[in-house]
C-alpha positions, 0 to 999 in steps of 0.5 A: 499499500502506498503511504500518504505523507501528512503534516500537522496543520492545526490543533484546535478545540474539538467541535464534536466533543467538548473538553477535547481537542483535534489535531488536524493532519493535512495531506502533503500533496493534496487538499484533504484534512484528517481531523483526530479528536484527542484529550487536552494533555495529549494536545499540550504534549503535541503543542509544546513540541510544535511551538518549541517550548522548553518546559522546566521539567521534561514532560512524559514524551520528552522523557521517553524520547530522552530514554530511547535516544540514549540507548540509540533508538531513533523514530524513523516515521509514524504511520496511522495505520488503521481506523476502526469504530472511530478509533485511529491506530497508529505505529512508531517505526523505530531503528537501533543499530540497523534493526527495525521495529514497529511498535503499537501506539496511541495516535496522540502519543505517536504524533507527539513523538513524531514532532520530537523526533522530526519524523514524518507521519503517514497514513493509508488511502483507506484511512483518508477515505474513511475519515478525511475531509476534503477542503474546498477553499484553502483559506478554511484551514490555517497553513501552520500549527501556530496560525491554526490554533483556534483563537478564543475570544475574550482572552484579554491578551490583546489588551496587554503590553509586550512586557506583560505578555513576556512576564505572563509567559514565564509564569504560566510556563513555571505553572506548566500551563502549556496551552495558555503559554501557546496562546501567549507565545502566539500573541507575542509572535504576532506582535513582533512580525 
């Protein structure tokens, strides 16, 4: 089966399930999107890596990456290899000393590891046919994870000065509130660009 390369397009609040998020993966060469509903902690784990944030202490996925890297193991690719009863399945394809191993994984964890290892994410046509969404107008979807995050109205960040935002960013990183940190970092980057 031919693999379809995917990129993270956005992380946003899930429209279908409250208190959850959706990571939106887009075809590398196409205009279909694959929305995958994930929990808040999983979204945070992906967002922290996508945003290049450096938490004070390693998160679980960082610990796992550091541990397997210490033993010379690399994540070569992630494959979202199945969809059954609304649940996505994924695999980490790893390599150590020329030996390749395929490890079963929750899809959200696999994506979090792919970002940390800068590994490509793939799926198959039957998964895209079953759960993919055709995007008619490219403007419907943001073109980067930073821009793709759904903005929450009334967060008050636009009213703060750049100094206040940077101070707030330090506080929320210390409190390990990475979701809020991502929003603050987006606002800071928007002003600096």
